[in-house]
LOVO-448794 format. One line per 10 residues: number of its first residue (from 1); their letters; for each residue x, y, z of N, C-alpha, C. Coordinates in steps of 0.02 Angstrom, whole numbers. Each point is the difference from the previous one (the first is absolute). Layout:
LOVO-448794
NUM	A	X:Y:Z:X:Y:Z:X:Y:Z ~ ...
This chain:
LOVO-448794
1	XXXXXXXXXX	80:-940:1619:48:-30:-52:0:48:-60 ~ 63:9:-26:7:43:-62:-29:-40:-60 ~ -32:39:-47:-26:-31:-59:56:-24:-45 ~ 52:43:-8:57:-19:-45:62:8:42 ~ 44:-50:-4:65:-1:34:55:-10:-45 ~ 44:52:-7:61:-5:-38:60:-15:47 ~ 30:-58:-10:56:-18:50:62:-13:-37 ~ 50:44:8:67:-8:-25:0:-15:-75 ~ -42:35:-39:-4:-17:-70:57:28:-43 ~ 34:-43:-39:51:21:-41:-18:-22:-73
11	XXXXXXXXXX	24:42:-48:-10:-14:-72:58:36:-36 ~ 36:-41:-41:58:30:-35:-11:-14:-77 ~ 36:46:-35:-1:-14:-73:78:10:-23 ~ 29:-57:-23:64:4:-22:51:20:56 ~ -12:-17:60:48:22:52:-18:63:36 ~ -53:37:-31:-19:63:32:-60:-12:39 ~ 4:20:66:-57:-10:41:-53:54:-2 ~ -54:-15:-37:-54:43:-6:-39:8:66 ~ 0:-55:40:-26:-2:67:50:-35:44 ~ 11:23:58:46:-35:43:-24:2:72
21	XXXXXXXXXX	-29:-61:20:-22:-13:73:-50:51:23 ~ -48:14:-46:-50:46:19:-55:-32:42 ~ -18:33:57:-55:-28:43:-46:55:20 ~ -62:-12:-4:-53:46:30:-66:-42:-1 ~ -47:26:39:-65:-31:2:-54:53:-15 ~ -54:-26:-33:-58:44:-19:-60:-21:38 ~ -28:44:39:-52:-14:43:-68:9:-38 ~ -50:-39:20:-68:2:-34:-30:68:0 ~ -37:18:-52:-40:62:-5:44:60:4 ~ 63:1:-18:40:56:-2:21:17:-69
31	XXXXXXXXXX	23:59:-4:33:25:-63:72:8:14 ~ 39:-45:-33:76:-8:18:33:25:-67 ~ 40:53:6:39:20:-57:71:-27:0 ~ 27:-15:-63:72:-12:-6:27:48:-50 ~ 52:36:30:26:54:-42:80:-11:-4 ~ 25:42:-44:74:-1:-9:18:21:-67 ~ 64:18:-15:24:26:-65:-12:-57:-52 ~ 2:24:-66:-2:-54:-55:55:-49:7 ~ -18:-65:-10:50:-53:5:12:-24:74 ~ -48:23:45:8:-19:70:-23:-71:12
41	XXXXXXXXXX	-41:-31:-48:-19:-69:7:-76:-3:13 ~ -40:55:-5:-69:0:18:-43:-48:-45 ~ 5:9:-65:-38:-41:-45:28:-73:4 ~ 60:-10:10:27:-68:6:-36:-34:62 ~ -10:37:53:-34:-27:59:-72:-16:-16 ~ -34:42:-35:-69:-15:-26:2:-65:-40 ~ 48:-8:-43:-1:-57:-45:16:-64:37 ~ 40:6:53:10:-59:45:-63:-18:40 ~ -34:47:21:-65:-13:41:-51:-31:-48 ~ -5:22:-60:-50:-28:-47:20:-61:-41
51	XXXXXXXXXX	65:-18:7:22:-62:-30:27:11:-69 ~ 4:58:-25:27:14:-64:76:-9:-1 ~ 29:3:59:72:-18:13:3:-44:64 ~ 47:-44:-1:15:-43:63:53:33:38 ~ -12:12:65:51:24:43:50:-56:17 ~ 63:19:4:55:-54:7:15:-10:75 ~ -20:48:41:8:-12:69:-57:32:39 ~ -12:-28:62:-51:27:44:-66:-32:-20 ~ -54:20:32:-67:-25:-8:-46:56:-2 ~ -58:-13:-40:-55:46:-5:-61:-41:24
61	XXXXXXXXXX	-39:31:46:-61:-35:27:-54:45:-10 ~ -59:-31:-18:-66:38:-9:-49:-41:45 ~ -26:31:45:-50:-28:49:29:-68:27 ~ 66:0:14:34:-54:22:20:-56:-47 ~ -20:8:-65:19:-41:-51:65:17:-32 ~ 48:-47:-8:65:16:-28:-8:3:-72 ~ 16:56:-32:-12:6:-73:63:-22:-42 ~ 53:-10:28:64:-22:-37:-23:-55:-49 ~ 19:9:-69:-14:-56:-44:-74:-2:-23 ~ -45:34:27:-70:-2:-23:-10:38:-64
71	XXXXXXXXXX	-40:-29:-45:-13:35:-68:-39:60:9 ~ 8:54:-44:-38:61:7:-77:-7:8 ~ -27:-39:-40:-75:-11:6:-24:-26:60 ~ 39:-42:33:-19:-27:65:2:56:50 ~ 51:45:-1:1:56:46:-61:49:-9 ~ -22:7:-66:-57:37:-11:-63:-27:32 ~ -2:-74:-3:-56:-34:31:0:12:75 ~ 64:3:31:-1:9:72:-23:73:19 ~ 3:45:-46:-23:67:14:51:57:-8 ~ 45:-9:-49:49:52:-11:-13:27:-72
81	XXXXXXXXXX	-11:67:-5:-19:31:-61:56:55:-11 ~ 8:19:-66:50:54:-11:-17:41:-59 ~ 26:59:-5:4:39:-63:74:7:-18 ~ 16:27:-58:67:1:-26:22:75:-13 ~ 62:9:5:27:68:-13:-15:28:-73 ~ 4:-49:-47:-21:18:-69:-73:-35:-11 ~ -43:38:-20:-71:-23:-3:-2:-59:-47 ~ -38:-54:27:-4:-61:-40:-76:-19:-16 ~ -36:47:-22:-71:-16:-17:-3:-30:-67 ~ -55:-32:-17:-16:-27:-61:-35:58:-43
91	XXXXXXXXXX	42:37:-39:-23:59:-33:-58:-6:-48 ~ -7:-58:-34:-49:-12:-48:-67:-24:31 ~ 2:-19:66:-59:-25:32:-33:59:34 ~ -66:-10:17:-34:61:34:23:6:76 ~ -19:51:28:15:17:67:-31:-57:45 ~ -65:-16:-16:-35:-52:37:34:-69:-9 ~ 20:-18:-62:34:-64:-11:64:-5:36 ~ 39:51:4:59:-1:40:-9:-18:72 ~ -53:27:34:-14:-16:65:-26:-66:8 ~ -45:-22:-46:-26:-68:4:58:-50:-8
101	XXXXXXXXXX	45:15:-42:58:-48:-9:36:-8:65 ~ 9:54:44:35:-7:61:-42:-46:48 ~ -67:0:-11:-45:-42:49:1:-69:-16 ~ 21:-21:-59:-3:-71:-19:41:-48:42 ~ 53:23:34:34:-41:45:-41:-22:59 ~ -56:32:11:-46:-22:55:-60:-41:-23 ~ -2:-19:-67:-58:-34:-26:18:-71:-16 ~ -49:-41:-1:11:-69:-19:-2:-14:-76 ~ -38:43:-35:-8:-6:-73:63:12:-37 ~ 34:51:18:63:18:-31:-15:41:-66
111	XXXXXXXXXX	53:30:-26:-6:40:-56:-24:-37:-64 ~ 30:-59:-14:-12:-42:-58:-76:-18:-8 ~ -27:-20:54:-72:-19:5:-44:60:-19 ~ 16:58:26:-38:59:-13:3:19:-74 ~ 57:-11:-35:6:17:-70:-36:-50:-41 ~ -6:-69:24:-30:-52:-43:-71:-6:13 ~ -32:36:44:-70:-6:17:-45:21:-63 ~ -56:-30:-6:-46:19:-57:-16:77:3 ~ -13:30:-58:-20:69:-1:-60:16:44 ~ -2:55:35:-55:21:38:-15:-42:59
121	XXXXXXXXXX	45:-49:15:-10:-45:55:53:24:57 ~ -13:33:49:43:22:48:-2:-44:64 ~ 55:-24:18:6:-43:58:-19:42:60 ~ -29:-37:54:-13:36:63:64:28:30 ~ 51:-38:-2:68:21:26:24:63:-40 ~ -8:-6:-65:23:60:-42:-39:63:19 ~ -68:-10:10:-40:54:21:24:33:65 ~ 17:-44:48:24:25:64:69:36:-10 ~ 42:-25:-47:66:34:-12:-12:67:-32 ~ -49:4:-44:-14:67:-30:-27:51:53
131	XXXXXXXXXX	-42:-26:44:-24:43:49:49:23:51 ~ 49:-48:15:56:21:45:46:56:-33 ~ 7:-14:-68:45:48:-36:-34:67:-6 ~ -60:3:-10:-39:63:-2:4:37:69 ~ -5:-37:54:7:31:64:69:29:13 ~ 50:-34:-29:67:28:11:12:60:-43 ~ -28:3:-63:6:59:-45:-38:56:32 ~ -55:-11:34:-35:52:41:41:26:50 ~ 36:-46:38:40:19:57:61:44:-25 ~ 28:-19:-55:53:36:-31:-21:60:-44
141	XXXXXXXXXX	-60:12:0:-28:61:-38:14:-10:-75 ~ -13:-60:-27:9:-12:-74:-59:-35:-29 ~ -57:-2:35:-58:-32:-25:-24:27:-66 ~ 6:63:-9:-21:36:-61:45:-20:-60 ~ 57:-29:10:49:-18:-53:-3:-74:-15 ~ -50:-36:26:9:-77:-6:6:-25:-63 ~ -35:29:-56:1:-27:-64:57:31:-49 ~ 39:44:32:62:25:-39:53:-50:1 ~ 40:4:-57:65:-40:2:41:32:54 ~ 38:-47:39:43:22:47:53:50:-22
151	XXXXXXXXXX	22:-7:-61:52:45:-28:-24:70:-15 ~ -67:5:3:-30:68:-15:-2:42:64 ~ 8:-30:53:-8:40:64:65:47:6 ~ -11:59:36:54:40:16:46:-39:49 ~ 64:20:5:54:-36:38:-24:-9:72 ~ -22:48:32:-22:-5:68:-51:-53:14 ~ -49:0:-46:-56:-48:3:25:-71:-15 ~ 48:-5:-48:30:-66:-8:35:-27:66 ~ 30:43:35:28:-21:65:-53:-24:49 ~ -56:34:-3:-55:-23:48:-30:-65:-24
161	XXXXXXXXXX	-2:-6:-65:-27:-62:-30:46:-59:21 ~ 64:10:0:40:-55:16:-9:-21:79 ~ -11:49:40:-16:-10:69:-65:-40:8 ~ -54:18:-41:-62:-35:1:11:-75:-21 ~ 41:-11:-52:14:-64:-20:31:-42:54 ~ 49:29:34:36:-35:56:-52:-13:53 ~ -46:43:18:-49:-8:51:-45:-58:-19 ~ -13:-12:-68:-42:-48:-23:23:-69:24 ~ 62:-12:14:29:-61:20:-15:-16:77 ~ -37:41:27:-20:1:73:61:-7:45
171	XXXXXXXXXX	47:46:-2:59:-6:40:-9:17:70 ~ 38:-30:45:6:23:71:59:50:1 ~ 48:-9:-42:57:42:-5:8:29:-69 ~ 1:65:-6:8:31:-70:64:38:-2 ~ 45:-20:-47:64:35:-10:-7:46:-59 ~ 16:66:16:-5:52:-50:68:22:-16 ~ 24:-11:-66:64:20:-22:-3:64:-34 ~ 18:57:35:-1:70:-24:-69:20:-32 ~ -52:-6:36:-66:14:-29:-11:71:-18 ~ 41:47:24:-6:73:-18:46:19:-59
181	XXXXXXXXXX	37:-44:-25:47:16:-53:-36:29:-61 ~ 24:58:-20:-30:35:-62:-60:38:12 ~ -28:-3:63:-63:37:15:11:73:13 ~ -52:42:-13:4:70:20:-26:5:74 ~ 3:62:29:-11:8:71:-72:-17:16 ~ -50:18:-46:-68:-19:15:-11:-75:-2 ~ 32:-33:-46:-7:-72:-6:32:-34:68 ~ 54:30:21:33:-26:62:-48:10:61 ~ -32:55:6:-52:8:49:-51:-51:3 ~ -26:-13:-62:-55:-54:-7:33:-67:24
191	XXXXXXXXXX	60:-18:-22:29:-58:16:13:-11:73 ~ 18:53:35:5:2:71:-63:-25:32 ~ -58:29:-21:-67:-17:26:-12:-71:-13 ~ 12:-26:-64:-19:-64:-17:39:-57:40 ~ 67:17:10:39:-51:37:-28:-1:72 ~ -14:56:30:-27:-6:70:-67:-39:2 ~ -40:9:-54:-64:-37:-2:10:-71:-12 ~ 51:-23:-34:20:-69:-7:19:-30:68 ~ 38:36:35:17:-20:72:-60:-6:43 ~ -46:48:-9:-63:-1:44:-38:-62:-17
201	XXXXXXXXXX	6:-30:-57:-35:-62:-16:35:-62:33 ~ 53:10:37:29:-53:33:61:-28:-34 ~ 21:31:-58:53:-25:-42:62:32:26 ~ 55:-36:11:66:29:20:33:22:-64 ~ 32:61:3:29:25:-56:74:9:14 ~ 44:-21:-47:70:16:-3:16:34:-64 ~ 29:61:0:16:38:-57:67:24:-3 ~ 30:-9:-63:61:35:-16:-19:68:-34 ~ 32:51:23:-18:67:-29:58:49:10 ~ 6:42:-51:53:52:7:-37:70:18
211	XXXXXXXXXX	-65:8:-5:-32:59:19:-6:4:81 ~ 48:35:26:6:-3:73:-62:32:34 ~ -30:49:-34:-62:31:32:-52:-54:5 ~ -8:-40:-46:-49:-53:1:17:-52:54 ~ 67:-21:1:25:-51:48:-15:30:72 ~ 24:57:12:-6:30:67:-71:10:23 ~ -46:9:-45:-71:17:14:-37:-67:17 ~ 11:-53:-37:-44:-57:12:32:-63:36 ~ 65:5:7:35:-66:29:-9:1:77 ~ -4:-61:26:3:-12:72:72:-15:14
221	XXXXXXXXXX	33:-39:-41:72:-18:13:38:8:-68 ~ 61:19:4:43:12:-58:64:-43:11 ~ 15:-39:-47:66:-38:-4:43:30:-52 ~ 64:11:13:47:34:-45:54:-52:-22 ~ 9:-5:-64:53:-40:-28:51:42:-33 ~ 62:-21:0:53:36:-34:53:-55:-19 ~ 15:-4:-64:51:-48:-26:-20:-73:26 ~ -64:-15:-2:-25:-66:19:-3:-17:70 ~ 13:47:45:-5:-14:69:-49:46:37 ~ -29:-20:53:-45:41:39:40:46:41
231	XXXXXXXXXX	-7:61:-1:34:51:39:-39:30:53 ~ -68:-5:-8:-44:37:52:-71:-24:-5 ~ -32:10:56:-75:-23:-5:-35:43:60 ~ -57:23:-13:-36:35:55:-60:38:-27 ~ -33:40:42:-54:39:-24:26:56:-45 ~ -45:25:-41:20:55:-51:41:59:38 ~ -30:17:59:37:57:35:72:-20:21 ~ 11:-62:15:64:-26:22:49:-5:-63 ~ -27:-21:-59:43:-4:-58:18:65:-24 ~ -48:51:6:16:68:-24:58:30:34
241	XXXXXXXXXX	10:-20:65:53:25:41:67:-37:5 ~ -5:-64:-38:56:-44:8:62:22:-43 ~ 55:15:31:56:28:-35:28:-45:-51 ~ 1:-66:9:23:-48:-51:-43:0:-59 ~ -64:5:9:-48:2:-56:4:67:-39 ~ 9:51:36:7:66:-28:64:-1:-51 ~ 52:-25:28:62:-1:-41:-4:-49:-60 ~ -34:-56:9:-3:-50:-53:-55:16:-51 ~ -54:33:23:-56:7:-47:-39:64:-1 ~ -21:23:59:-46:56:3:32:65:-14
251	XXXX	61:12:24:35:60:-13:-26:53:53 ~ 39:53:5:-15:51:47:-59:43:-28 ~ -43:20:41:-53:50:-20:27:67:-5 ~ -25:32:-55:20:70:-9:-23:44:53
């Protein structure tokens, strides 16, 4: 059974169809890319999956659960995590605190109780949250930066921190919205490795990305959107040779 099922999903804004009857399935433990020109509907699709927008037609299912109408935090609790095209870290908080904040959706104490606890009295659950956050920072090669403010990190490391915070929610499905945006080539190579390692942990990844070298290198399946509609889907080698995709997005190779 597919982990995520998008069935005939439609979303419009003022009569403009940002998505029109889009359908595809995401299999477990795969890296599934969604590509297309600017304005193709990619981020709108992510927003519908995570509940930031309500789709007007069709259904979205996650592990068989119909997500239509479900609040975003409930979708997070089911196991859907995401990053954003524009970095949304808490810049005045430390690197460690940012990741711990992501973990609080999996705790019983909650953020408020952690802030109200007596000084020097760390709850057992908070200790476990800290240890889990430290492990994720180690995984994303940010452990040496844990006490720095998030805003003090170089851009590429801020991108990795946002992934670590999303992983702190313990997702089964991780949605990455242009994770390589603004990165240099060395940072993209590191990102390539980290995304593969996330998938090796058993987490399914769906990414929106414009860096075609990254998409073609790491993706198992690629879905292509154009003007809100799906125009193609297949393995990277198939997408690279698809005439409709070349004309709409990839362009001819020199």
